[in-house]
C-alpha positions in Angstrom: 95.8 106.9 33.5 97.5 108.9 36.2 95.3 109.9 39.1 95.0 113.5 39.9 96.4 114.2 43.4 93.9 115.5 45.9 94.5 119.1 46.9 95.7 119.3 50.5 93.6 121.4 52.9 95.4 124.4 54.3 96.3 123.8 57.9 94.5 126.2 60.3 96.6 128.9 61.9 97.4 128.7 65.6 94.9 131.5 66.3 92.1 129.8 64.3 92.7 126.4 66.0 92.7 128.0 69.4 89.3 129.7 68.6 87.9 126.4 67.3 89.2 124.5 70.4 87.8 127.2 72.8 84.4 126.8 71.2 84.6 123.0 71.5 85.6 123.1 75.1 82.8 125.5 76.0 80.3 123.1 74.2 81.8 120.1 76.1 81.5 121.8 79.5 78.1 123.3 79.1 77.0 126.0 81.6 79.9 127.3 83.7 79.4 129.0 87.1 81.9 130.8 89.2 82.4 129.2 92.6 80.5 132.1 94.3 77.6 131.6 92.0 77.5 127.9 92.7 77.7 128.2 96.5 74.6 130.5 96.4 72.6 127.5 95.1 73.7 124.9 97.6 71.0 123.8 100.1 71.1 122.5 103.6 70.4 119.2 105.3 68.1 119.1 108.3 69.4 117.7 111.7 67.2 114.6 111.1 68.7 114.0 107.7 72.2 114.4 109.1 71.4 111.7 111.8 70.1 109.4 109.1 73.3 109.8 107.1 75.5 109.1 110.1 73.4 106.0 111.0 73.8 104.5 107.5 77.5 105.2 107.6 77.9 103.3 110.9 76.0 100.3 109.5 78.3 100.2 106.4 81.5 100.5 108.3 80.7 98.1 111.2 78.9 95.4 109.2 80.2 95.5 105.7 83.6 97.4 105.4 86.1 94.7 104.8 89.2 96.8 105.5 88.2 98.2 108.9 90.6 96.0 111.0 93.5 96.7 108.6 92.8 100.5 108.6 92.6 100.7 112.3 96.0 99.0 112.6 97.8 100.7 109.8 96.6 104.2 110.2 95.7 104.4 113.9 92.2 105.6 113.3 88.8 105.0 114.9 86.1 106.0 112.3 83.2 104.4 114.2 83.8 106.5 117.3 84.3 109.7 115.2 80.9 109.1 113.6 79.3 108.5 117.0 80.8 111.8 118.3 79.6 113.6 115.2 76.1 112.4 115.7 76.2 113.9 119.2 77.6 117.2 118.0 76.2 117.7 114.5 73.4 120.1 115.4 76.0 122.7 116.4 77.9 122.5 113.0 77.4 124.6 109.9 76.5 122.8 106.7 80.0 123.0 105.5 81.5 121.9 108.8 79.2 118.8 108.8 80.3 117.8 105.3 83.9 118.5 106.2 83.8 116.2 109.1 82.1 113.4 107.1 84.7 113.7 104.4 87.5 113.8 106.9 86.3 110.5 108.5 86.4 108.8 105.1 89.6 110.5 104.0 91.5 109.1 107.0 90.5 105.6 106.0 93.0 106.1 103.2 90.7 104.1 101.0 89.5 105.5 97.7 86.9 102.7 97.4 85.1 103.7 100.6 83.5 107.1 100.3 80.9 109.5 101.5 79.1 110.9 98.4 77.8 114.4 99.0 74.2 115.5 98.3 73.1 117.5 95.3 74.1 119.9 94.0 77.7 118.9 95.0 77.7 115.3 93.6 77.0 116.4 90.0 79.5 119.3 89.9 83.2 119.6 89.4 85.3 122.6 90.3 88.4 123.4 88.2 90.9 126.0 87.1 91.7 125.9 83.4 95.1 124.2 83.4 96.8 121.0 84.4 99.8 120.7 86.7 102.2 117.7 86.8 105.3 116.9 88.8 108.7 116.2 87.3 112.2 115.8 88.7 115.2 117.9 87.8 118.6 117.4 89.4 117.0 115.3 92.1 114.4 118.0 93.0 110.7 117.8 92.4 109.2 120.6 90.4 105.8 121.4 88.9 105.1 122.0 85.2 102.0 123.3 83.4 101.3 120.5 80.9 97.9 121.5 79.5 96.2 124.9 79.2 92.6 125.2 78.2 91.9 127.0 74.9 89.7 129.4 76.9 92.8 131.0 78.6 93.7 134.2 76.9 97.1 135.2 78.4 99.7 134.1 75.9 102.5 134.0 78.5 100.7 131.3 80.6 101.3 128.3 78.4 102.5 124.7 78.4 106.0 124.4 79.8 105.9 127.2 82.4 107.1 126.1 85.9 104.8 126.9 88.9 106.7 128.3 91.9 104.0 129.5 94.2 100.3 128.9 94.8 98.4 131.6 96.7 101.8 132.9 97.9 102.7 129.4 99.3 105.7 127.7 97.8 104.3 125.1 95.4 105.8 122.0 97.0 104.3 123.0 100.4 100.9 123.8 98.8 100.8 120.4 97.2 101.8 118.8 100.5 99.0 120.5 102.4 96.5 119.5 99.7 97.8 115.9 99.7 97.0 115.5 103.4 93.3 116.0 102.5 93.4 113.2 100.0 92.8 109.5 100.7 95.8 107.8 99.1 96.8 104.6 100.7 100.6 105.5 100.8 102.6 108.7 100.7 103.3 108.5 96.9 99.6 108.0 96.2 98.6 110.8 98.5 101.1 113.2 96.8 99.9 112.2 93.3 96.3 112.9 94.3 97.3 116.1 95.9 98.8 117.3 92.7 95.7 116.4 90.8 93.3 118.1 93.2 95.3 121.4 92.9 93.4 122.1 89.7 90.4 119.7 89.5 88.0 118.6 92.3 84.9 116.5 91.9 82.7 117.9 94.6 80.9 114.6 95.1 83.9 113.7 97.4 85.6 117.0 97.9 84.0 120.2 99.2 84.6 123.3 97.1 87.9 125.1 97.5 88.1 127.6 100.4 89.3 130.3 98.1 87.2 131.7 95.2 90.4 132.6 93.2 93.9 131.2 93.0 97.0 133.3 92.5 99.8 131.6 90.6 103.4 132.7 90.4 105.4 131.0 87.6 108.6 131.0 85.6 108.4 131.7 81.9 111.9 130.9 81.0 113.8 132.9 83.6 111.2 135.6 84.0 108.9 135.4 87.0 105.2 136.2 86.2 101.9 136.1 88.0 98.4 135.2 87.0 95.0 134.8 88.7 92.2 132.4 88.0 88.7 132.0 89.4 87.6 128.6 90.4 84.9 127.5 88.0 82.1 124.9 88.4 80.5 122.7 85.7 78.0 119.9 85.6 79.3 117.7 82.7 76.9 115.6 80.6 76.8 111.8 80.9 79.8 110.3 79.0 79.3 108.7 75.7 80.9 105.5 76.8 81.8 103.7 80.0 79.8 102.9 83.2 77.9 105.3 85.5 80.1 104.5 88.5 77.4 105.6 91.1 74.5 104.1 89.3 75.8 100.9 87.7 73.3 98.0 87.3 73.5 94.2 87.0 76.8 92.3 86.9 78.7 95.5 86.3 77.6 96.9 89.7 78.8 93.6 91.4 82.2 93.5 89.6 83.5 97.0 89.9 86.9 97.9 91.3 87.4 101.6 90.7 88.5 104.9 92.2 85.4 106.9 91.2 87.0 110.3 92.0 90.0 109.7 89.7 87.8 108.3 86.9 85.3 111.3 87.1 88.1 113.8 87.1 89.9 112.1 84.2 86.8 112.7 82.2 86.8 116.3 83.2 90.4 116.7 82.0 89.3 115.3 78.6 86.5 117.8 78.4 88.8 120.7 79.2 91.9 119.8 77.2 91.1 117.3 74.6 88.1 118.4 72.4 89.4 116.3 69.5 89.5 113.2 71.7 86.0 113.8 72.9 84.8 114.2 69.3 86.5 110.9 68.4 84.9 109.1 71.4 81.4 110.3 70.3 82.1 109.3 66.7 83.1 105.8 67.7 80.2 105.4 70.1 77.8 106.4 67.3 79.6 104.0 65.0 79.1 101.2 67.4 75.4 102.0 67.8 75.0 102.1 64.0 76.7 98.8 63.5 74.2 97.2 65.9 71.3 98.4 63.8 70.4 96.1 60.9 69.1 99.0 59.0 72.3 101.1 59.3 74.4 101.4 56.1 77.5 102.5 57.9 80.5 100.2 57.7 83.8 100.3 59.6 86.5 102.5 58.1 89.4 100.1 58.2 91.9 102.8 57.5 90.6 104.7 60.4 90.7 101.7 62.7 94.3 101.2 61.9 95.2 104.3 63.9 92.1 104.7 66.2 90.6 102.3 68.7 86.9 101.5 68.6 87.2 102.3 72.4 89.3 105.5 72.3 88.4 106.5 75.9 90.0 103.2 77.0 92.9 102.7 74.5 93.8 106.3 74.0 97.0 105.5 72.1 98.5 102.5 70.4 101.5 102.8 68.1 104.9 101.6 67.1 107.6 103.4 69.0 111.2 103.9 67.7 113.9 103.7 70.4 117.6 103.3 70.5 116.9 99.6 71.4 114.7 99.0 68.3 111.0 99.2 67.4 108.4 98.0 69.9 104.7 98.2 70.4 103.1 100.7 72.8 99.6 100.8 74.1 98.0 103.2 76.7 95.1 101.8 78.8 93.5 104.8 80.4 90.7 103.0 82.2 89.1 99.6 82.8 85.7 101.4 83.1 83.9 99.3 80.5 80.5 97.7 80.6 81.6 94.5 78.8 84.9 92.8 79.5 84.7 90.6 76.4 84.4 93.7 74.1 87.4 95.1 75.9 89.4 91.9 75.5 88.5 91.6 71.7 89.7 95.2 71.1 93.0 94.7 72.9 93.6 91.6 70.7 92.9 93.6 67.6 95.2 96.4 68.6 98.2 94.3 69.6 98.0 92.4 66.3 98.7 95.8 64.6 101.9 96.3 66.6 105.4 94.8 66.5 105.4 91.3 68.0 108.9 91.3 69.5 108.1 93.6 72.5 105.2 95.5 74.0 105.0 98.4 76.4 101.7 98.5 78.3 101.2 101.9 80.1 98.5 102.0 82.8 99.5 105.2 84.5 96.6 107.2 85.9 94.2 104.3 85.4 91.8 104.3 88.4 90.4 100.9 87.5 86.9 99.7 86.5 85.5 96.3 85.7 87.5 93.7 87.6 87.1 90.9 85.0 88.4 93.2 82.3 91.7 93.6 84.1 92.2 90.0 85.2 91.0 88.3 82.0 93.5 90.5 80.1 96.5 88.7 81.8 96.0 85.4 79.8 96.6 87.2 76.5 100.2 88.0 77.6 101.5 84.7 78.8 101.5 81.0 78.0 100.9 80.2 81.7 97.6 79.4 83.3 96.2 82.4 85.2 95.3 82.0 88.8 92.9 84.9 89.6 93.0 87.0 92.7 91.0 85.8 95.7 88.2 88.0 97.2 87.2 87.9 100.8 84.3 89.3 102.8 84.6 90.4 106.4 82.8 88.0 108.7 79.6 89.6 110.1 75.9 88.6 110.4 75.0 90.8 107.5 77.6 89.5 105.1 76.4 86.0 106.0 72.9 87.1 105.2 74.1 88.6 101.9 75.7 85.3 100.9 72.8 83.2 102.0 70.2 85.1 99.9 72.3 85.5 96.7 73.2 82.4 94.8 76.2 84.0 93.1 77.8 84.6 96.5 77.1 81.1 97.9 80.9 80.1 97.8 81.5 82.4 100.7 78.6 81.3 102.8 80.2 78.3 104.7 83.4 80.0 105.8 81.5 83.1 107.1 79.1 80.8 109.0 82.1 78.9 110.4 83.7 82.1 111.7 81.4 81.9 114.8 83.6 78.9 115.8 86.9 79.9 114.3 86.8 83.6 115.2 88.3 84.4 111.8 88.1 88.0 110.6 87.7 87.2 106.9 85.9 84.7 104.8 87.7 82.2 102.6 88.8 83.7 99.3 87.3 82.9 95.9 87.6 84.6 92.5 84.7 86.6 91.1 84.3 84.4 88.1 84.9 80.7 87.4 88.7 80.1 87.1 88.2 78.9 83.5 86.9 82.3 82.5 90.4 83.7 83.1 91.9 81.1 80.8 89.3 80.7 78.0 91.3 82.5 75.3 95.0 81.8 75.9 98.1 83.7 74.9 97.7 86.1 72.0 100.9 88.2 72.4 104.1 86.2 72.5 106.7 88.9 72.7 108.3 90.4 75.8 106.1 92.8 77.8 106.9 95.7 80.2 104.2 97.3 82.3 104.4 101.0 83.3 102.6 102.0 86.5 102.4 105.1 88.8 100.9 106.0 92.1 97.5 106.8 90.5 97.0 103.2 89.5 94.2 101.9 91.6 91.8 99.0 92.2 91.4 96.9 89.0 94.6 98.4 87.8 96.4 97.4 91.1 95.0 93.9 90.8 96.0 93.7 87.1 99.6 94.8 88.0 99.7 92.3 90.9 98.6 89.5 88.6 101.2 90.6 86.0 103.9 90.4 88.6 102.7 87.3 90.3 102.6 85.3 87.0 106.0 86.7 86.0 104.7 88.0 82.7 107.3 90.7 82.5 109.0 93.5 84.4 107.2 96.5 85.9 108.6 100.0 85.4 107.1 102.6 87.9 107.3 106.3 87.7 106.6 106.1 91.4 107.8 103.6 94.0 104.4 102.1 94.5 100.9 101.9 92.9 97.9 103.5 94.5 97.4 100.3 96.6 93.7 99.7 96.3 92.7 96.1 96.5 88.9 95.6 96.7 85.6 95.1 95.0 83.5 98.2 95.7 79.7 98.3 96.0 77.3 101.2 96.5 74.9 101.7 99.4 72.1 101.5 96.9 73.2 98.0 95.7 73.4 96.7 99.2 70.0 98.1 100.0 68.6 96.3 96.9 70.2 93.0 97.8 69.2 93.1 101.5 65.6 94.2 101.6 65.1 93.4 105.3 68.3 95.1 106.5 68.5 98.4 108.4 69.8 100.1 105.2 67.5 102.9 104.2 67.2 105.4 101.3 69.3 108.5 101.8 68.3 112.2 101.3 69.2 114.5 98.4 71.3 112.1 96.5 73.7 111.3 99.4 75.3 108.0 99.0 78.2 105.8 100.1 80.6 103.4 98.5 82.2 100.6 100.5 85.0 98.1 99.9 82.9 95.0 100.2 85.5 92.3 99.3 89.2 92.6 99.7 91.6 90.9 97.3 94.7 88.9 98.0 97.5 87.9 95.7 98.6 84.6 94.3 101.8 82.8 93.4 104.9 83.5 95.4 102.9 86.3 97.3 99.8 84.2 97.9 97.6 85.6 100.6 99.2 89.1 100.7 96.5 91.8 100.5 96.7 94.4 97.7 95.1 97.1 99.9 97.7 99.6 101.4 100.6 97.5 100.2 100.1 97.9 96.4 102.6 96.7 93.8 106.2 97.6 94.0 107.8 98.0 90.6 111.0 96.2 89.5 112.5 99.5 88.2 111.7 103.1 88.7 111.9 106.1 86.4 111.2 109.6 87.9 109.3 111.6 85.3 111.4 114.2 83.5 110.5 117.5 81.9 111.3 116.0 78.6 108.7 113.2 79.3 106.0 115.8 80.0 106.8 118.0 77.0 107.7 115.3 74.4 105.4 112.4 74.8 107.1 110.4 77.5 110.2 109.9 75.4 112.6 109.2 78.2 110.1 106.8 79.9 109.6 104.9 76.7 113.3 104.7 76.1 113.8 103.2 79.6 111.0 100.7 79.0 112.6 99.7 75.7 116.0 99.2 77.5 114.4 96.9 80.0 112.8 94.9 77.2 116.0 94.5 75.4 118.0 93.8 78.5 115.6 91.2 79.9 114.4 89.7 76.7 115.2 86.0 76.1 115.5 84.9 72.5 112.0 85.8 71.2 109.9 82.6 71.1 107.1 82.2 68.6 104.5 79.5 68.1 101.8 79.9 65.5 99.7 77.1 63.9 97.2 76.3 61.3 94.5 73.6 61.4 92.7 71.6 58.7 89.9 69.2 59.8 89.0 66.3 57.5 87.7 62.8 57.9 87.9 62.8 61.7 91.5 63.9 61.5 93.3 67.1 62.5 96.1 68.2 60.2 98.3 70.8 62.0 101.2 72.9 60.7 103.1 74.6 63.5 105.5 77.4 62.7 108.0 77.9 65.5 111.0 80.0 66.4 113.3 79.5 69.4 111.1 76.6 70.5 112.5 73.1 71.0 109.4 71.0 71.9 105.7 71.3 71.3 103.2 69.5 73.5 99.5 69.3 72.3 96.7 69.3 74.9 92.9 69.0 74.9 92.1 70.7 78.1 94.3 69.0 80.7 94.6 65.8 78.5 97.9 65.4 76.6 97.5 64.3 73.0 101.0 64.5 71.6 104.6 65.8 72.1 107.2 66.4 69.4 110.6 67.9 69.0 110.8 70.8 66.6 113.3 73.2 65.0 112.7 76.7 63.7 110.3 76.7 60.8 107.3 74.6 59.9 106.5 71.2 61.4 103.4 69.3 60.2 101.6 66.4 62.0 98.2 64.8 62.2 96.1 63.7 65.1 92.8 61.8 65.4 90.0 64.2 65.9 89.1 64.1 69.7 85.5 63.2 70.6 83.8 65.6 73.0 85.7 67.5 75.7 85.4 70.8 74.0 86.4 72.1 70.6 89.9 73.6 71.2 93.3 72.2 71.5 96.4 74.1 72.8 99.9 73.9 71.5 102.5 74.6 74.2 106.0 75.5 73.2 109.0 74.7 75.4 112.7 75.7 75.5 115.0 74.1 78.0 111.8 72.6 79.6 110.4 76.1 80.2 107.1 77.0 78.8 107.7 80.0 76.5 104.8 80.3 74.1 101.3 78.9 73.5 98.5 79.0 71.0 95.0 77.6 70.6 93.2 76.1 67.7 89.5 75.7 67.5 87.6 73.0 65.7 84.0 71.7 65.6 83.0 68.5 67.2 
């Protein structure tokens, strides 16, 4: 019997969709104030509270801040003296001038990990104008395009694709340049990228409100010059459905963060403003995960849905097959490493890449401000047959970092070298990874095709460390839309966490929600660049592709085409090594399927079990079942004596 076709729903008109989206955006944002309305609610700190804030800042910078010697040298700054002078003069400053000076001290560190967090009501609010601005290059000149417009904007002429020429009567490039100087990027590229972002979105936990209540925009609609004016608006967004509270994380998550909080919080605001459908998807997936954890829940995964949507849509915003002139390849966008559980993140990545072509993969981490350090570093093993050597982390040597390591068992590795610094006069402790080295190698390679990584100057912290590891292990080539990453190389802790861990220290509770974040452990690279710090130096890409107007308006089409060209150009004959295992009568029967592999070596941990020559196709062999020493063997495939692929097989002892 022939099935009756399901009637297709009529697509909503553009006007109806705009009305629906506008309603969704307003629901996402909640109560909206004008800047003037918000400023009328802001309170003031007493002189005593200001002194307390400055004293706590001095303790963090002098006794815990790992990058202080580097920042003094690279940026010719003296933040400690600035704070001491501020303490002497603060009673003569207005509330805004006091916060301005505190922000300036931290901005000039050029360190997005080490921050002064303003009191309430600033820290829970974000100021915005209802569109997004992005830079592109045309005929070698940088220009600025409107790439997103909130559904709440009613002027039909101000739309995606118009080019901004002036901001408050200042030529736009100069306006961005002035704004960039107030941002804390570690290099000029990072500073400019953050300057562009802050033109339209500012989390007031680290940025004071704009000086102007309104912005006047001059723009080109085709060849016609037009003007429009927007009021700055202020919102207090709800807690996100997924991810980690970056200022209030608990447990191991709080210990293992590497993230630019400002970029991450503002990324969330952009979703609220411009992606109501993505927000709805995120909530749906969060509810689905909660339901699946409940034994009484009858909801089951929709496998068709999961073929096109990640269970972590805020993290993996896009995964798909891309068609290029070089062939079909996989593409996956990792927006953030801000996850509460690195294993769930790893498992979902494995699931997604299995749905994509296996000959080549483009991983896009542009705009990723970082998150959980183990999530980024443990991901590396999935992309290479090589053993991963994790980045090393170092404390600055001080009496209080020694006390920290003496009183916390998980930090005991660092204790001896900090203690010895009295004799050696070393500035930094010996370096150790956050986790046991085996934790970075406990899964093995899952994707055996060629990989290209796309970065930009907004990549920071965990993302910087991931990109450094990608380069240091020679996993593939890096394609940058800027000439450097954001150059953030540290593990960041909050003032609250340090206060909890050091109960007898001079660290004290702060007034009105004021807080600090501090780079507590710096990271250094491995491999050919062993010992080189990530902070301020970042990761230089192998190739660069300045973003085009076509990229911004048509889904990064030129950028993806360039990444595909690099895969095709640099791709060795694709190696593949898959295997199946049958266990019977204390014997392992293995069938290996290989392509472009000449030899397969079999290991149990570091112990070699067998080596055999192979040709393309299936090769079967048997081994005695090993006793003890774990329950996994690894098959390593070689071509011309070079390791090109690996796979693991699990069995029960």
